[in-house]
C-alpha positions as CSV (number, residue, x, y, z in Angstrom):
1,M,0.1,0.0,-0.2
2,L,1.1,3.5,-0.6
3,N,1.5,6.4,2.1
4,P,-1.1,9.1,1.3
5,S,0.7,10.6,-1.4
6,A,0.0,13.7,-4.4
7,I,0.8,11.8,-8.1
8,V,1.3,13.3,-11.3
9,I,0.9,11.0,-14.2
10,T,1.8,12.1,-18.0
11,G,0.3,10.2,-20.6
12,G,-2.6,9.2,-17.8
13,T,-5.7,9.3,-19.6
14,A,-5.6,6.0,-21.8
15,G,-3.3,2.8,-21.9
16,I,-0.6,2.3,-19.5
17,G,-0.9,5.7,-17.7
18,R,-4.4,5.2,-17.3
19,A,-4.2,1.3,-16.0
20,C,-1.6,2.9,-13.6
21,A,-3.9,5.9,-12.2
22,E,-6.4,3.2,-11.4
23,A,-3.8,0.9,-9.7
24,L,-2.1,3.9,-7.6
25,L,-5.5,5.4,-6.5
26,A,-6.7,1.6,-5.4
27,A,-3.6,1.2,-3.7
28,G,-3.8,4.6,-1.4
29,A,-2.9,7.3,-3.4
30,E,-5.0,10.3,-2.1
31,A,-4.8,12.9,-5.0
32,V,-3.8,12.4,-9.0
33,V,-3.2,15.1,-11.9
34,V,-3.6,13.1,-15.0
35,N,-2.2,14.6,-18.2
36,G,-3.3,13.9,-21.8
37,R,-3.3,15.9,-25.1
38,D,-7.0,15.2,-25.6
39,P,-9.6,17.2,-23.7
40,Q,-12.5,14.9,-24.1
41,R,-10.4,11.8,-23.1
42,A,-9.1,13.8,-20.1
43,Q,-12.3,14.4,-18.9
44,H,-14.0,11.2,-19.3
45,A,-10.8,9.7,-17.5
46,Q,-11.5,12.3,-14.8
47,S,-15.0,11.4,-14.3
48,E,-14.4,7.6,-14.4
49,L,-11.6,7.6,-11.8
50,K,-13.9,10.1,-9.6
51,A,-17.0,7.6,-9.8
52,R,-14.3,4.5,-8.9
53,F,-12.4,6.8,-6.0
54,P,-15.0,9.2,-4.8
55,T,-12.7,10.5,-2.0
56,A,-9.7,10.8,-4.3
57,Q,-8.7,14.4,-5.3
58,I,-8.7,13.8,-9.4
59,A,-7.2,16.7,-11.5
60,T,-6.7,16.8,-15.1
61,A,-4.0,18.9,-16.8
62,L,-4.0,19.1,-20.7
63,G,-0.8,19.3,-23.1
64,D,2.1,17.8,-24.9
65,V,4.7,17.4,-21.9
66,S,7.4,17.0,-24.7
67,H,7.1,21.0,-24.9
68,P,9.6,22.6,-22.1
69,E,6.2,25.0,-21.4
70,V,3.8,22.1,-20.9
71,A,5.9,20.1,-18.8
72,A,6.2,23.2,-16.5
73,A,2.6,24.2,-16.3
74,V,1.8,20.5,-15.7
75,M,3.6,20.4,-12.4
76,K,2.7,24.2,-11.3
77,K,-0.8,23.0,-11.4
78,A,0.0,20.1,-9.5
79,I,1.3,22.2,-6.5
80,A,-1.6,24.6,-7.1
81,E,-4.2,21.9,-6.6
82,F,-2.3,19.5,-4.1
83,G,0.7,21.6,-2.7
84,R,3.2,18.8,-3.5
85,I,4.1,15.8,-5.9
86,D,5.4,12.6,-4.1
87,V,5.3,10.9,-7.4
88,L,6.1,11.6,-10.9
89,L,4.9,9.0,-13.5
90,N,6.1,9.8,-16.8
91,A,4.3,7.0,-18.8
92,S,3.9,9.8,-21.9
93,G,5.8,8.9,-24.8
94,G,6.1,8.0,-28.8
95,N,3.4,5.3,-29.9
96,D,5.7,5.0,-32.9
97,I,5.2,2.1,-35.2
98,P,8.5,-0.1,-35.7
99,K,9.7,0.6,-38.9
100,L,13.2,-0.2,-40.7
101,L,15.7,2.7,-40.8
102,H,16.4,2.7,-44.3
103,E,12.4,2.8,-44.7
104,T,11.8,5.6,-42.2
105,P,12.0,8.9,-44.1
106,I,14.6,11.1,-42.5
107,E,12.6,14.0,-41.6
108,E,10.7,12.0,-39.1
109,I,13.4,10.7,-37.3
110,P,13.8,14.2,-35.1
111,G,9.9,13.7,-34.2
112,I,10.1,9.9,-33.3
113,I,13.0,10.9,-30.8
114,E,11.1,13.9,-29.6
115,R,7.7,12.0,-28.6
116,C,9.8,9.1,-27.1
117,L,12.5,10.7,-25.0
118,F,11.7,14.4,-24.2
119,A,8.8,14.3,-21.9
120,Q,10.4,12.1,-19.3
121,I,13.3,14.4,-19.3
122,L,11.5,17.5,-19.4
123,C,9.1,16.4,-16.8
124,S,11.6,15.3,-14.4
125,R,13.1,18.8,-14.6
126,A,9.9,20.5,-13.9
127,A,9.0,18.3,-10.9
128,L,12.7,18.4,-9.6
129,P,12.3,21.8,-7.6
130,F,9.4,20.8,-5.7
131,M,10.8,17.4,-4.6
132,R,13.9,18.8,-3.8
133,K,12.2,21.7,-1.5
134,A,10.2,18.8,0.1
135,G,13.4,16.2,0.5
136,C,11.7,13.4,-1.2
137,G,9.9,12.2,-4.2
138,T,9.8,9.5,-6.4
139,I,10.1,9.3,-10.3
140,I,9.2,6.4,-12.5
141,N,9.8,6.6,-16.1
142,V,8.4,4.4,-18.7
143,A,10.5,3.2,-21.6
144,S,10.8,0.1,-23.5
145,D,12.6,-3.3,-23.7
146,A,14.1,-1.6,-27.1
147,A,16.3,0.3,-24.8
148,K,18.2,-3.2,-23.9
149,L,17.7,-5.6,-27.1
150,P,18.5,-4.5,-30.2
151,T,15.4,-5.3,-32.4
152,P,14.8,-4.6,-36.3
153,G,12.7,-1.6,-36.8
154,E,13.6,0.1,-33.8
155,S,16.9,1.3,-34.1
156,V,15.4,5.0,-33.6
157,I,12.8,4.3,-31.1
158,G,15.6,1.9,-29.1
159,A,18.0,4.9,-29.4
160,A,15.3,7.1,-27.4
161,M,14.7,4.2,-24.9
162,A,18.1,3.8,-24.2
163,G,18.2,7.3,-23.6
164,I,15.6,7.3,-21.1
165,V,17.4,4.8,-19.1
166,M,20.6,6.4,-19.1
167,F,18.8,9.5,-18.4
168,T,17.4,7.8,-15.5
169,R,20.3,6.2,-13.7
170,A,21.9,9.4,-13.7
171,L,18.7,11.4,-12.2
172,A,18.8,8.8,-9.6
173,V,22.6,9.3,-8.9
174,E,21.8,13.2,-8.7
175,G,19.0,12.9,-6.5
176,K,19.7,10.7,-4.0
177,R,21.1,13.2,-1.7
178,D,17.8,15.2,-1.8
179,G,15.9,12.0,-1.2
180,I,14.4,11.4,-4.6
181,R,14.4,7.8,-5.9
182,A,14.2,7.4,-9.8
183,N,13.4,4.1,-11.9
184,V,12.5,3.2,-15.4
185,I,10.4,0.1,-16.3
186,T,11.0,-1.2,-19.8
187,P,7.9,-3.3,-21.0
188,S,7.8,-5.4,-24.1
189,L,4.7,-6.2,-25.8
190,T,2.0,-5.0,-23.5
191,S,-1.7,-5.9,-24.2
192,G,-4.8,-3.9,-23.4
193,T,-4.0,-0.8,-25.3
194,E,-4.4,1.0,-28.3
195,H,-0.8,1.0,-29.3
196,Y,-0.8,-2.9,-29.1
197,G,-3.5,-3.3,-31.5
198,R,-2.0,-1.0,-33.8
199,I,1.1,-2.9,-33.5
200,M,-0.5,-6.3,-34.1
201,A,-2.4,-4.8,-37.3
202,D,1.0,-3.6,-38.9
203,P,2.4,-5.9,-41.6
204,F,5.8,-5.4,-40.6
205,A,5.6,-4.8,-36.6
206,G,2.9,-7.1,-36.5
207,R,4.9,-10.2,-37.5
208,M,7.7,-9.5,-35.5
209,F,5.5,-9.1,-32.2
210,A,3.8,-12.2,-33.0
211,K,6.8,-14.0,-32.8
212,A,7.9,-12.2,-29.8
213,S,4.4,-13.1,-28.2
214,R,5.1,-16.7,-28.7
215,L,8.6,-16.2,-26.6
216,A,6.1,-14.9,-23.7
217,G,6.1,-18.2,-22.1
218,L,4.5,-16.6,-18.7
219,G,2.2,-14.7,-21.0
220,V,2.3,-11.5,-22.7
221,V,2.1,-8.6,-20.3
222,T,-1.0,-6.8,-19.5
223,K,-1.3,-3.0,-18.9
224,D,-2.8,-3.9,-15.4
225,E,0.0,-6.3,-14.4
226,L,2.3,-3.5,-15.7
227,A,0.5,-1.0,-13.3
228,G,1.1,-3.4,-10.4
229,L,5.0,-3.1,-10.8
230,V,4.6,1.0,-10.9
231,V,2.6,0.4,-7.3
232,F,5.4,-1.6,-5.9
233,L,7.9,1.0,-7.3
234,A,6.1,4.1,-6.0
235,S,5.7,2.2,-2.4
236,P,7.7,2.4,0.7
237,A,8.7,-1.3,-0.1
238,A,10.6,-0.1,-2.4
239,A,12.5,2.5,-0.8
240,K,15.8,1.6,-1.2
241,I,15.5,0.9,-4.9
242,T,16.7,3.7,-7.4
243,G,18.7,3.6,-10.8
244,Q,17.0,0.6,-11.9
245,A,15.8,-0.2,-15.4
246,I,13.2,-3.2,-14.7
247,S,11.8,-5.3,-17.4
248,M,8.6,-7.0,-17.5
249,T,8.2,-9.3,-20.3
250,G,6.5,-12.5,-19.5
251,G,9.7,-14.2,-20.7
252,I,10.2,-12.6,-24.4
253,S,13.5,-11.3,-22.8
254,A,15.6,-11.8,-20.0
255,L,17.8,-8.7,-19.8
């Protein structure tokens, strides 16, 4: 169970982020800001979370947090609403479909890196002053197993995901003196999300990840199972865990 806490979840209106919002509230979080880019989806998420957790404070913060001004505004809203940020979960990021490098238009590459990498760095930076002032805080970034395992079609995505991992490790080293922990989860194929459906429907990525799913001898990981790992990392049980890149893949890889 969590201590009473105020949590910011970027990318929290759908997919893994939304599943984590529900799991963290069920574990005892008392206040959550969910960030997303779509106003209707954010409103729907807020309404459903309020209905399920009527005693919790649920706020929304709109915008693309891969832009510095939006990342800063989201953290400021959390402070204005709740007065603190105990946990920051950066679940916002790129949902790009794997594509071989020579088939990727060169002009699309900067956008892929921006969508995959910038949000975690910018949001962590925006939250740090508030966590440092409080003398504590937990940051959990979401990357993917492409950070660890070279995969056809994920050369650019993997480069960005590896950047998230190294950023998080360095952040953990810097943050420990201020009581701040930082870890990153690196899932592989995760079912129950729109991105899963898009990947499996793609001719190239679908074949590749169909093979990956057969390697998941323990079963393909669901978004709710991944949310359970996030709850653990945010909890007092993980108080001494920092700087780690933790995979949950059902056996697709062992890295």
